[in-house]
C-alpha positions as CSV (number, residue, x, y, z in Angstrom):
1,M,13.1,-34.5,-23.2
2,S,10.3,-34.2,-20.5
3,T,11.0,-36.4,-17.5
4,P,8.2,-38.0,-15.5
5,Q,7.7,-36.6,-11.8
6,N,8.6,-38.8,-8.9
7,R,6.0,-39.0,-6.1
8,V,6.6,-37.2,-2.8
9,G,8.6,-39.5,-0.7
10,Q,9.8,-41.8,-3.6
11,T,13.4,-42.5,-3.9
12,L,15.0,-40.8,-7.1
13,V,17.8,-42.7,-8.7
14,H,19.8,-41.0,-11.5
15,F,22.0,-43.1,-13.9
16,R,24.9,-41.5,-15.6
17,V,25.9,-43.9,-18.4
18,D,26.7,-43.7,-22.3
19,A,26.4,-46.3,-25.0
20,N,28.0,-45.7,-28.6
21,P,29.8,-47.9,-31.2
22,S,33.2,-47.2,-29.6
23,I,32.5,-48.5,-26.0
24,G,29.6,-50.8,-26.9
25,A,26.3,-51.4,-24.9
26,G,27.5,-53.4,-21.8
27,H,27.6,-50.3,-19.5
28,W,24.0,-49.4,-20.7
29,A,22.7,-52.8,-20.4
30,R,23.7,-53.4,-16.7
31,C,22.5,-49.9,-15.8
32,V,19.1,-50.7,-17.2
33,A,19.0,-54.1,-15.4
34,L,19.8,-52.1,-12.2
35,A,17.1,-49.5,-12.8
36,S,14.5,-52.3,-13.4
37,A,15.3,-53.6,-10.0
38,F,15.1,-50.2,-8.3
39,E,11.8,-49.5,-10.3
40,S,10.7,-53.0,-8.8
41,L,11.2,-51.5,-5.3
42,D,9.1,-48.3,-6.1
43,C,12.0,-46.0,-7.0
44,A,11.9,-43.5,-9.9
45,C,14.9,-43.8,-12.3
46,R,16.2,-41.5,-15.0
47,F,19.1,-41.8,-17.4
48,F,21.4,-39.1,-18.2
49,T,23.6,-39.7,-21.3
50,A,25.8,-37.8,-23.8
51,Q,24.2,-36.9,-27.1
52,S,26.5,-39.1,-28.8
53,S,24.4,-42.1,-27.5
54,A,21.2,-40.8,-29.3
55,L,21.3,-43.0,-32.4
56,F,22.9,-46.0,-30.8
57,S,20.5,-46.1,-27.9
58,E,17.7,-46.7,-30.3
59,D,18.1,-50.4,-30.3
60,L,18.9,-50.7,-26.8
61,P,16.6,-51.7,-23.8
62,K,14.8,-48.6,-22.6
63,P,14.5,-47.5,-18.8
64,R,10.8,-46.9,-17.8
65,G,11.8,-43.3,-16.5
66,G,13.1,-42.1,-19.9
67,I,16.4,-40.9,-21.3
68,N,17.9,-37.3,-21.1
69,L,20.3,-36.6,-23.9
70,E,22.6,-33.9,-22.6
71,R,25.6,-31.8,-23.6
72,D,26.8,-32.0,-20.1
73,P,25.3,-35.2,-18.7
74,A,27.6,-35.2,-15.5
75,T,26.2,-32.1,-14.4
76,A,22.6,-32.7,-15.5
77,A,22.6,-36.2,-13.6
78,L,22.6,-34.1,-10.2
79,S,19.4,-32.0,-11.3
80,D,16.4,-32.5,-9.0
81,K,18.8,-33.6,-6.3
82,P,18.7,-37.5,-6.7
83,D,18.8,-39.7,-3.5
84,I,21.2,-42.2,-5.4
85,L,23.6,-41.6,-8.4
86,V,24.7,-44.8,-10.3
87,H,27.9,-43.6,-12.2
88,D,29.1,-45.9,-15.0
89,V,31.4,-43.9,-17.2
90,Y,35.2,-44.6,-17.4
91,G,37.5,-41.5,-16.9
92,E,34.6,-39.2,-15.6
93,A,34.4,-38.5,-11.8
94,P,30.9,-38.1,-10.4
95,L,30.4,-34.4,-9.7
96,V,29.4,-34.8,-6.2
97,P,30.9,-33.9,-2.6
98,T,33.1,-36.7,-1.3
99,L,32.3,-35.9,2.3
100,G,28.8,-35.7,3.7
101,G,25.7,-34.5,1.6
102,G,24.8,-35.3,-1.9
103,P,23.5,-38.5,-3.4
104,L,24.6,-42.0,-2.5
105,V,27.0,-42.9,-5.3
106,I,27.1,-46.4,-6.8
107,G,30.0,-47.1,-9.1
108,F,31.2,-50.1,-11.1
109,D,34.8,-50.8,-10.5
110,D,35.6,-53.2,-13.2
111,L,39.4,-53.0,-13.0
112,S,39.4,-53.0,-9.3
113,E,41.3,-49.7,-9.1
114,G,39.0,-47.7,-6.9
115,T,40.1,-44.4,-8.6
116,Q,36.8,-42.9,-8.8
117,F,34.7,-41.9,-5.7
118,A,31.8,-44.1,-4.7
119,H,30.1,-45.1,-1.5
120,I,29.3,-48.6,-3.1
121,R,31.5,-50.3,-5.6
122,I,30.0,-53.1,-7.7
123,R,32.6,-55.8,-8.5
124,P,31.1,-58.9,-9.8
125,H,34.6,-60.1,-10.9
126,E,36.0,-60.3,-7.4
127,Q,35.7,-63.0,-5.0
128,P,33.3,-62.0,-2.2
129,G,34.2,-61.3,1.5
130,Q,36.7,-58.6,0.8
131,V,36.9,-55.5,2.9
132,S,37.6,-52.0,1.5
133,T,40.7,-50.3,2.8
134,D,38.4,-47.2,3.0
135,G,35.8,-47.9,5.8
136,R,33.3,-45.5,4.1
137,V,33.1,-47.8,1.0
138,V,30.9,-50.8,0.6
139,L,32.2,-53.6,-1.8
140,L,29.3,-55.7,-3.5
141,D,31.6,-58.4,-4.8
142,G,30.9,-61.7,-6.5
143,L,28.6,-62.9,-9.3
144,E,25.8,-62.8,-6.9
145,H,26.0,-59.1,-7.5
146,A,26.0,-59.3,-11.3
147,P,23.4,-56.7,-12.4
148,L,21.2,-58.6,-14.9
149,F,17.8,-58.1,-16.3
150,L,14.9,-59.6,-14.2
151,S,13.4,-61.1,-17.4
152,H,15.8,-64.1,-16.8
153,V,13.3,-65.4,-14.5
154,Q,10.4,-65.0,-16.9
155,A,9.1,-67.6,-19.4
156,P,11.1,-67.6,-22.6
157,I,9.8,-66.7,-25.9
158,R,9.5,-69.1,-28.8
159,L,11.8,-69.0,-31.8
160,D,11.1,-70.1,-35.4
161,S,14.5,-71.6,-35.7
162,T,17.8,-72.1,-33.6
163,P,21.3,-72.1,-34.7
164,D,23.8,-74.7,-33.6
165,I,26.4,-72.1,-32.9
166,L,25.6,-68.4,-31.9
167,I,28.6,-65.9,-32.1
168,N,28.2,-62.6,-30.4
169,F,31.0,-60.4,-29.1
170,G,29.1,-57.1,-29.2
171,M,28.4,-54.5,-31.7
172,T,31.8,-52.6,-32.0
173,Q,34.5,-53.0,-34.6
174,D,36.9,-54.7,-32.1
175,A,34.1,-57.2,-31.6
176,S,33.6,-57.9,-35.3
177,L,37.3,-58.7,-35.7
178,F,36.7,-61.6,-33.0
179,C,33.9,-62.7,-34.9
180,E,36.1,-62.9,-38.0
181,R,38.9,-64.7,-36.1
182,V,36.3,-67.3,-34.8
183,L,34.7,-67.9,-38.1
184,R,38.3,-68.6,-39.6
185,S,38.7,-71.2,-36.7
186,I,35.5,-73.3,-37.2
187,E,35.6,-76.4,-39.1
188,A,31.9,-77.4,-39.0
189,P,30.3,-76.9,-42.4
190,Q,27.3,-79.2,-41.5
191,H,26.2,-77.0,-38.5
192,T,24.2,-73.6,-38.8
193,I,25.7,-70.5,-37.3
194,S,24.3,-67.2,-36.5
195,V,26.5,-64.1,-35.7
196,I,25.0,-61.0,-34.0
197,C,27.1,-57.9,-34.8
198,G,26.8,-54.3,-36.3
199,D,25.3,-54.3,-39.9
200,Q,28.4,-52.6,-41.3
201,F,30.3,-55.9,-40.6
202,H,27.8,-58.4,-42.2
203,E,29.3,-58.3,-45.7
204,T,32.7,-59.1,-44.5
205,L,31.7,-61.9,-42.3
206,L,29.5,-63.4,-45.0
207,Q,32.5,-63.4,-47.3
208,I,34.5,-65.3,-44.9
209,A,31.7,-67.8,-44.4
210,A,31.3,-68.4,-48.1
211,E,35.1,-69.0,-48.4
212,R,35.0,-71.5,-45.6
213,H,31.9,-73.2,-46.7
214,L,30.0,-72.4,-43.5
215,S,26.3,-71.8,-43.2
216,V,26.1,-68.4,-41.5
217,T,23.3,-66.0,-40.9
218,C,24.2,-62.4,-39.6
219,L,21.8,-60.8,-37.4
220,S,21.7,-57.2,-36.0
221,A,20.8,-56.2,-32.4
222,L,17.8,-58.3,-31.2
223,P,15.2,-57.5,-28.7
224,H,16.5,-58.6,-25.4
225,A,14.0,-61.3,-24.8
226,E,14.8,-62.8,-28.2
227,F,18.6,-62.4,-27.6
228,L,18.1,-64.5,-24.3
229,A,15.9,-67.2,-26.1
230,I,18.6,-67.7,-28.9
231,S,21.4,-67.6,-26.5
232,K,19.8,-70.4,-24.4
233,S,18.6,-72.5,-27.2
234,A,21.9,-72.5,-29.3
235,R,23.9,-75.7,-29.0
236,C,27.0,-73.6,-28.2
237,V,27.5,-69.7,-27.6
238,I,30.7,-68.0,-28.4
239,G,31.4,-64.5,-27.0
240,A,33.3,-62.2,-24.7
241,T,33.7,-62.2,-21.0
242,G,31.6,-59.0,-20.7
243,Q,28.0,-58.2,-19.4
244,S,26.3,-60.6,-21.8
245,S,28.5,-63.5,-20.5
246,L,26.9,-63.1,-17.2
247,E,23.6,-63.4,-18.7
248,R,24.6,-66.6,-20.4
249,L,25.6,-68.0,-17.2
250,A,22.3,-67.1,-15.6
251,I,20.1,-68.7,-18.4
252,G,22.3,-72.0,-18.6
253,S,24.1,-71.5,-22.0
254,A,26.7,-73.7,-23.1
255,A,29.3,-71.1,-23.8
256,I,32.9,-70.6,-24.9
257,L,34.0,-67.2,-23.7
258,M,37.2,-65.1,-24.0
259,P,38.2,-61.5,-22.8
260,I,38.5,-59.1,-25.7
261,S,39.5,-55.9,-23.7
262,E,41.3,-55.2,-20.6
263,N,38.4,-54.6,-18.4
264,Q,37.1,-58.2,-19.0
265,R,40.1,-60.0,-17.9
266,R,39.3,-60.0,-14.2
267,L,35.7,-61.2,-14.9
268,A,37.1,-64.0,-17.1
269,L,39.2,-65.2,-14.1
270,Q,36.1,-65.2,-12.0
271,I,33.9,-67.2,-14.4
272,T,36.8,-69.6,-14.9
273,A,36.8,-70.4,-11.2
274,T,33.0,-71.1,-11.3
275,E,33.6,-73.6,-14.2
276,G,30.3,-72.3,-15.5
277,A,31.8,-71.7,-19.0
278,I,34.8,-72.6,-21.0
279,V,37.0,-69.6,-20.9
280,L,40.0,-69.3,-23.3
281,D,42.8,-66.8,-23.7
282,P,42.7,-65.4,-27.3
283,A,46.4,-64.5,-26.8
284,A,47.5,-68.1,-25.9
285,P,49.7,-69.8,-28.6
286,D,47.4,-72.9,-28.6
287,F,44.1,-70.9,-28.7
288,S,43.0,-72.4,-32.0
289,T,43.7,-76.0,-30.8
290,Q,41.8,-75.5,-27.6
291,F,39.1,-73.6,-29.3
292,S,38.5,-76.5,-31.8
293,F,38.4,-79.2,-29.1
294,H,36.0,-77.5,-26.9
295,L,33.6,-76.5,-29.9
296,S,33.6,-80.0,-31.1
297,S,33.0,-81.3,-27.4
298,L,30.0,-79.1,-27.1
299,L,28.6,-79.9,-30.4
300,H,28.9,-83.7,-30.3
301,D,29.0,-84.7,-26.5
302,D,25.5,-84.4,-25.0
303,D,26.7,-85.1,-21.5
304,R,29.4,-82.5,-21.7
305,N,27.0,-79.8,-23.0
306,A,24.4,-80.7,-20.2
307,A,27.1,-80.6,-17.6
308,L,28.3,-77.1,-18.7
309,R,24.7,-75.8,-18.7
310,R,24.2,-77.1,-15.2
311,A,27.5,-75.4,-13.9
312,A,26.3,-72.1,-15.6
313,N,23.1,-72.1,-13.8
314,Q,24.8,-72.7,-10.4
315,A,27.3,-69.9,-11.1
316,C,25.0,-67.0,-11.5
317,D,21.2,-66.9,-10.6
318,G,20.5,-63.6,-12.4
319,M,19.1,-61.7,-9.1
320,G,22.3,-59.5,-8.7
321,A,20.5,-56.3,-9.7
322,L,17.8,-56.8,-7.0
323,R,20.5,-57.5,-4.3
324,I,22.2,-54.4,-5.3
325,A,19.1,-52.2,-5.1
326,K,18.0,-53.6,-1.9
327,A,21.5,-53.1,-0.4
328,A,21.7,-49.5,-1.7
329,L,18.4,-48.5,-0.4
330,K,19.3,-49.8,3.0
331,I,22.6,-47.9,3.2
332,N,21.0,-44.8,1.9
333,A,18.3,-44.9,4.7
334,E,21.0,-45.5,7.2
335,R,23.1,-42.6,5.6
336,K,20.2,-40.2,5.7
337,V,19.8,-40.9,9.5
338,A,23.5,-40.4,10.3
339,L,23.4,-37.0,8.3
340,S,20.3,-35.7,9.8
């Protein structure tokens, strides 16, 4: 597709990221959030993604600068010599020189492994204040560097109706299995439940709901503003400790969260430390007992529900993307001077 031209002197930021039914949309969402922050600071942003992302990305937020579907997105991401490269693909090293020259590279280090080259590593799951063992790498740690959409600070939209319980673990098959497990653990026939998941999983979930006499509505991917509104308005939200869990903190949801993949475990620990959500281990032998206790508490105890919402708001203010963008532009300017 054709890409818009950036003005002379305008900072060019390229994003290398994918989204598909296998890996979900969390990487994509945080990159769009970061692109929005860069654009608010007068940068030009472009996305370079694998062709396998084509259909899946139709329902996802779009960067203003457009999307380039590429057979070789890693190489294409270096076209037009970007000033900054945001790289968010597991197992694929950014194709840039590691010593001098090339763009400033920003990477997401979800497992704190530091195995892929980056000048800046974003690690919301880590306690702030740590120093990199490599003096050339800047660590942006803590939930204050969680890259979320700036729409968190805008007025919410109105909803026709709000469920008592919202379940959303993502759109992948693994996510649907957790939706099934949660529905089988809920004893609340008097409460309304909405489940956001892939269309192909709706029939199975509705069958489970009928067997358990639950009032369930299955929803597909929602526009982001509507997703935020329903997440904030629901009496209780149940989901994973991924990208969307940080959004739920920022908007003050009363949430029960759990890690459903290895790259979510460190963030689960960080969220637990903030007390901004109830975080459970789905592998724990007493998971079902703990889940039922906390769900009942959030549904029936107004004081407990309100206290958790306040703690969530205090844990994450939703401005992390802007902090990252400002820090990156400052570092990039300093780097250009040093290389000149």
